[in-house]
Legacy VTK file of the C-alpha trace (Angstrom):
# vtk DataFile Version 3.0
C-alpha trace
ASCII
DATASET POLYDATA
POINTS 397 float
120.802 100.903 246.232
120.776 98.342 243.401
124.594 98.215 243.390
124.612 97.738 247.158
122.153 94.844 246.924
124.137 93.284 244.046
127.316 93.475 246.121
125.616 91.806 249.083
124.470 88.928 246.868
127.941 88.805 245.313
129.585 88.591 248.736
127.304 85.726 249.765
127.989 83.844 246.520
131.727 84.301 246.955
131.710 82.904 250.479
129.493 79.920 249.593
131.548 79.191 246.438
134.800 79.296 248.406
133.476 76.936 251.089
132.207 74.487 248.476
135.530 74.595 246.612
137.294 73.599 249.794
134.943 70.649 250.255
132.747 68.903 247.674
133.980 70.881 244.610
137.662 70.596 245.478
138.265 68.713 242.212
137.802 71.973 240.249
141.255 73.119 241.329
142.777 70.075 239.639
141.129 70.954 236.300
143.509 73.934 235.904
140.724 75.731 234.040
141.154 78.923 232.024
138.281 81.424 231.862
138.005 84.185 229.315
135.655 87.045 228.513
135.198 90.490 226.997
132.298 92.695 227.971
129.781 90.292 229.559
127.365 91.043 226.700
129.749 90.424 223.777
131.850 87.893 221.890
133.540 89.806 219.065
136.976 90.925 220.242
140.359 89.396 221.110
138.779 87.231 223.801
136.353 85.583 221.413
138.953 84.955 218.715
141.389 83.435 221.201
138.611 81.253 222.647
137.638 80.042 219.157
141.277 79.286 218.325
141.762 77.365 221.559
138.622 75.261 221.195
139.637 74.341 217.628
143.349 73.767 218.249
143.755 72.953 221.942
140.588 71.238 223.173
142.707 69.583 225.871
142.787 72.922 227.716
139.754 73.436 229.947
138.908 76.894 228.623
135.519 78.468 229.412
133.922 81.546 227.870
131.942 83.859 230.182
128.958 85.642 228.625
125.569 87.004 229.627
122.774 84.490 228.959
120.798 87.214 227.103
123.665 88.306 224.852
123.008 88.522 221.112
126.431 86.869 220.671
125.563 83.736 222.653
124.886 81.835 219.416
128.476 82.517 218.333
130.056 80.826 221.331
127.623 77.965 222.004
128.933 75.730 219.155
132.385 75.732 220.801
130.964 74.497 224.136
132.334 75.362 227.590
130.127 78.410 228.120
129.609 79.923 231.565
126.835 82.434 232.129
127.935 85.714 233.638
127.169 86.139 237.367
125.925 82.557 237.685
127.040 80.473 240.670
129.191 78.430 238.283
130.924 81.665 237.302
131.909 82.282 240.935
133.211 78.737 241.316
135.332 78.810 238.177
136.598 82.340 238.807
137.958 81.291 242.215
139.346 77.956 240.985
140.812 78.917 237.591
144.509 78.708 236.797
144.341 81.455 234.141
142.019 84.452 233.746
142.055 86.192 230.353
140.160 89.141 228.946
140.260 91.933 226.404
138.345 94.168 228.832
138.422 93.783 232.620
139.109 90.289 233.932
136.216 87.799 233.921
134.928 88.959 237.300
131.516 87.550 238.293
130.474 90.895 239.826
131.952 94.351 240.477
135.730 94.693 240.221
135.853 96.486 243.561
134.269 93.560 245.399
136.450 91.038 243.550
139.575 92.985 244.500
138.467 93.099 248.128
138.033 89.317 248.154
141.219 88.514 246.251
142.400 86.313 249.149
139.661 83.789 248.296
141.042 83.295 244.800
143.456 80.601 243.752
146.934 81.791 244.790
148.761 80.754 241.606
146.212 82.243 239.187
147.777 83.999 236.195
146.140 87.156 234.830
146.327 87.839 231.085
145.178 91.034 229.395
144.632 90.460 225.686
143.896 94.193 225.294
140.932 95.727 223.518
143.072 97.660 221.062
146.624 98.850 220.608
147.656 101.222 223.408
148.841 104.479 221.856
147.683 107.242 224.243
148.468 107.976 227.855
145.759 106.249 229.835
145.170 107.060 233.490
147.598 105.118 235.650
144.680 103.738 237.655
143.504 102.044 234.435
146.824 100.524 233.423
149.542 100.512 236.100
151.338 97.300 236.935
151.324 98.290 240.613
147.499 98.128 240.541
146.676 95.320 238.091
149.812 93.177 238.138
149.006 91.385 234.888
151.265 88.413 234.286
150.960 88.920 230.533
149.897 91.936 228.506
149.668 91.307 224.750
151.210 93.888 222.417
151.266 94.203 218.627
154.077 96.713 218.152
157.531 97.213 219.665
156.760 100.905 220.117
153.645 99.952 222.056
155.494 97.447 224.236
158.295 99.933 224.990
155.743 102.623 225.883
153.839 100.322 228.270
157.084 99.290 229.954
158.291 102.862 230.414
154.939 104.449 231.284
153.212 101.773 233.379
155.973 99.682 234.941
155.642 96.374 233.081
158.673 94.263 232.214
159.678 93.240 228.709
158.618 89.664 229.475
155.172 90.871 230.605
154.374 93.487 227.920
155.051 90.846 225.311
154.984 91.002 221.529
152.330 88.481 220.512
150.050 90.455 218.180
146.327 90.879 218.850
144.245 87.719 218.541
141.471 89.267 216.461
143.999 90.185 213.761
143.973 86.532 212.729
140.471 87.206 211.426
141.536 90.188 209.323
141.961 88.173 206.163
142.049 90.413 203.079
138.987 89.726 200.980
136.971 91.414 198.282
135.440 94.393 200.061
132.060 95.901 199.269
131.317 99.474 198.233
131.271 100.738 201.807
132.837 103.722 203.534
132.894 103.039 207.255
132.705 105.975 209.697
133.670 104.971 213.248
134.348 107.794 215.720
135.380 107.051 219.276
133.594 108.411 222.339
134.155 111.603 224.334
134.429 111.310 228.111
132.017 114.164 228.799
129.323 112.764 226.491
128.996 109.216 227.809
125.525 108.299 229.105
125.293 106.927 232.633
123.872 103.616 231.438
125.699 102.744 228.223
123.732 99.549 227.632
120.419 101.420 227.467
119.021 104.365 225.511
120.194 107.661 227.000
117.783 109.727 229.102
116.064 112.760 227.582
118.303 115.063 229.610
121.403 113.271 228.320
120.011 113.396 224.770
119.503 117.162 224.989
123.046 117.631 226.281
124.483 115.436 223.527
122.591 117.289 220.772
124.307 120.531 221.810
127.781 119.015 221.450
130.196 119.840 218.648
130.668 116.072 218.218
127.011 115.564 217.285
126.852 118.649 215.079
129.960 117.693 213.112
128.901 114.124 212.381
125.337 115.033 211.484
126.800 117.657 209.156
129.009 115.020 207.525
126.308 112.357 207.209
123.813 114.826 205.720
126.333 116.507 203.412
124.919 117.012 199.907
128.439 116.813 198.460
129.003 113.457 200.143
125.676 112.061 198.986
126.343 113.146 195.400
129.624 111.196 195.461
127.953 108.153 197.001
125.272 108.114 194.303
127.764 108.700 191.521
129.976 105.764 192.530
127.214 103.574 193.982
128.649 103.481 197.514
127.150 103.472 200.984
128.336 105.061 204.211
127.951 102.976 207.351
128.085 105.049 210.524
128.982 102.982 213.598
129.600 105.046 216.748
131.649 103.716 219.654
130.017 101.379 222.192
129.940 104.209 224.778
128.054 106.487 222.336
125.615 103.850 221.046
123.064 104.908 223.665
122.542 108.060 221.553
122.126 106.223 218.279
118.453 107.225 217.904
119.604 110.807 217.387
121.554 109.821 214.281
118.712 108.064 212.471
117.633 111.450 211.129
120.743 111.309 208.928
119.961 107.903 207.421
119.105 107.655 203.728
119.474 105.262 200.814
123.194 105.989 200.944
123.747 106.313 204.705
123.246 103.435 207.147
123.189 104.029 210.903
124.589 100.852 212.476
123.771 99.770 216.019
125.878 97.282 217.969
123.089 94.709 218.335
122.798 94.181 214.580
126.293 94.988 213.317
129.668 93.497 214.211
132.733 95.754 214.072
135.023 93.052 212.674
132.548 92.254 209.920
132.261 95.943 209.003
136.040 96.334 208.888
136.362 93.380 206.545
133.593 94.591 204.229
134.620 98.245 203.988
137.014 99.819 201.498
137.678 103.043 203.381
137.635 104.059 207.053
136.971 107.486 208.531
137.702 107.728 212.239
139.123 110.286 214.657
141.254 108.885 217.484
139.872 105.351 217.760
142.475 102.573 217.813
140.259 100.687 215.361
142.349 102.338 212.645
145.140 99.868 213.473
142.862 96.974 212.482
142.073 98.628 209.174
145.712 99.450 208.505
146.659 95.827 209.234
144.721 94.939 206.069
146.539 97.660 204.090
143.352 99.605 203.418
143.200 103.432 203.299
141.813 105.594 206.073
141.160 109.209 207.007
141.205 111.007 210.370
138.598 113.646 211.234
140.093 115.551 214.173
138.033 118.722 214.477
138.439 118.820 218.281
142.042 117.712 218.785
142.934 120.242 221.497
139.739 119.617 223.445
140.150 115.848 223.086
143.672 115.932 224.500
142.553 118.194 227.317
139.484 116.235 228.482
139.986 112.700 227.150
143.346 110.970 226.535
146.751 112.658 226.504
149.023 111.946 223.556
151.339 109.006 224.007
154.052 107.834 221.616
151.801 107.966 218.527
151.821 111.359 216.794
149.124 111.591 214.099
151.010 114.316 212.235
154.069 112.091 211.854
152.812 108.529 212.290
149.249 108.274 210.996
148.332 105.833 208.228
146.164 108.388 206.432
145.522 112.124 206.113
144.338 114.183 209.076
141.576 116.724 208.373
139.870 119.205 210.694
136.861 120.403 208.686
134.111 119.035 206.465
135.516 120.442 203.219
138.803 118.637 203.809
136.972 115.365 204.488
134.874 115.609 201.306
137.926 116.530 199.250
139.860 113.484 200.488
136.902 111.144 199.898
136.717 112.428 196.321
140.441 111.734 195.870
139.995 108.210 197.218
137.224 107.534 194.698
139.501 108.729 191.906
142.369 106.521 193.185
140.098 103.488 193.583
140.872 103.288 197.320
144.439 102.069 196.838
146.713 102.665 199.834
149.628 104.906 198.903
153.226 103.732 199.382
153.761 106.446 202.000
151.136 105.021 204.335
151.853 101.409 203.410
155.462 101.857 204.543
154.341 103.426 207.816
151.977 100.523 208.421
154.511 97.824 207.639
157.131 99.386 209.927
154.697 99.742 212.849
153.434 96.189 213.351
155.730 93.559 214.826
153.986 90.849 212.801
152.057 90.669 209.557
150.757 87.119 209.663
147.910 85.058 211.074
149.706 83.513 214.049
148.678 85.983 216.733
146.521 83.468 218.622
149.301 80.871 218.471
151.863 83.300 219.893
149.409 84.262 222.616
148.834 80.610 223.511
152.591 79.968 223.654
153.040 83.024 225.896
150.307 81.899 228.294
151.682 78.346 228.415
155.112 79.719 229.324
153.547 81.325 232.412
152.347 78.009 233.832
LINES 1 398
397 0 1 2 3 4 5 6 7 8 9 10 11 12 13 14 15 16 17 18 19 20 21 22 23 24 25 26 27 28 29 30 31 32 33 34 35 36 37 38 39 40 41 42 43 44 45 46 47 48 49 50 51 52 53 54 55 56 57 58 59 60 61 62 63 64 65 66 67 68 69 70 71 72 73 74 75 76 77 78 79 80 81 82 83 84 85 86 87 88 89 90 91 92 93 94 95 96 97 98 99 100 101 102 103 104 105 106 107 108 109 110 111 112 113 114 115 116 117 118 119 120 121 122 123 124 125 126 127 128 129 130 131 132 133 134 135 136 137 138 139 140 141 142 143 144 145 146 147 148 149 150 151 152 153 154 155 156 157 158 159 160 161 162 163 164 165 166 167 168 169 170 171 172 173 174 175 176 177 178 179 180 181 182 183 184 185 186 187 188 189 190 191 192 193 194 195 196 197 198 199 200 201 202 203 204 205 206 207 208 209 210 211 212 213 214 215 216 217 218 219 220 221 222 223 224 225 226 227 228 229 230 231 232 233 234 235 236 237 238 239 240 241 242 243 244 245 246 247 248 249 250 251 252 253 254 255 256 257 258 259 260 261 262 263 264 265 266 267 268 269 270 271 272 273 274 275 276 277 278 279 280 281 282 283 284 285 286 287 288 289 290 291 292 293 294 295 296 297 298 299 300 301 302 303 304 305 306 307 308 309 310 311 312 313 314 315 316 317 318 319 320 321 322 323 324 325 326 327 328 329 330 331 332 333 334 335 336 337 338 339 340 341 342 343 344 345 346 347 348 349 350 351 352 353 354 355 356 357 358 359 360 361 362 363 364 365 366 367 368 369 370 371 372 373 374 375 376 377 378 379 380 381 382 383 384 385 386 387 388 389 390 391 392 393 394 395 396
């Protein structure tokens, strides 16, 4: 019922905004505005870093950042000006009038994507759609989530030739559309003196996602999650006596930061917190900041490992449920962990602890084997990803 009511209000706003654009707000078309966003609640991904770059280097472009007025990240974007509040009437006006729409998630729609797609005829006809991507595409995503025939992005930013080739062959994009620009947030991955932190960042599992990801999961969902192998394995790791002995010996901390879609269960992990183990929630911790501060990453299938590898830092893959993951989540794409990964792949706790111990002994230095794999994967190893993205967008218009 709430969604139905929201769509009714959205429809009314669209119609009023369109009529006003054709009359007293007609001048907005001439501004050739660009609007950009990520999730409505966040400013910490490729969208934010491109927006920051543009406001610092190309203030002549009328670029606006869309964000929820209650977002904890609002303070990050306000100093750069040109902020539009999500779902505000101004959002509807600028969405319909903008020359370019960019995002690292779904486009900066002012309401549900379904309604926006239904009312596409109200939108500016020469609008260009740019997908900055959330992470490097490596798996086979559902065609409904990626296909050119459905989304028709005018530009899709890629960081690797293998990625670009895969997107062209699998989802129908051209070479000029699935373009090698690098990911904008990589410009922020400046190697610095890291702290004594081991970062654990697993991705989500489709069958374990709570209905409302922005809120705490219901008791029924909590009970279901607690029975999962995913929960058992990570609680086992975080509470491991062998791990805690190593952390105390070397004066390190583990920071456990579950994926956005699993954060609604974060209360269940607090039982594993200790002087050496920090449970990190998304409202108080930023992924990019954690990546920069950490010396070692443990993940499973999350594309965040590309960010870490970009800084030539070592990582480890905990893939205890590989067959189940491929069956119920994402199918394998061009990236084969056994042949291509930038760190060892382990399937049980003993293997994880053993590798962590080795990393302590080696002072967390990335081996030549994995360094060579990393260097050969990325199309660029510089800090010009935002500039290339800007040049690619300008070429569209």
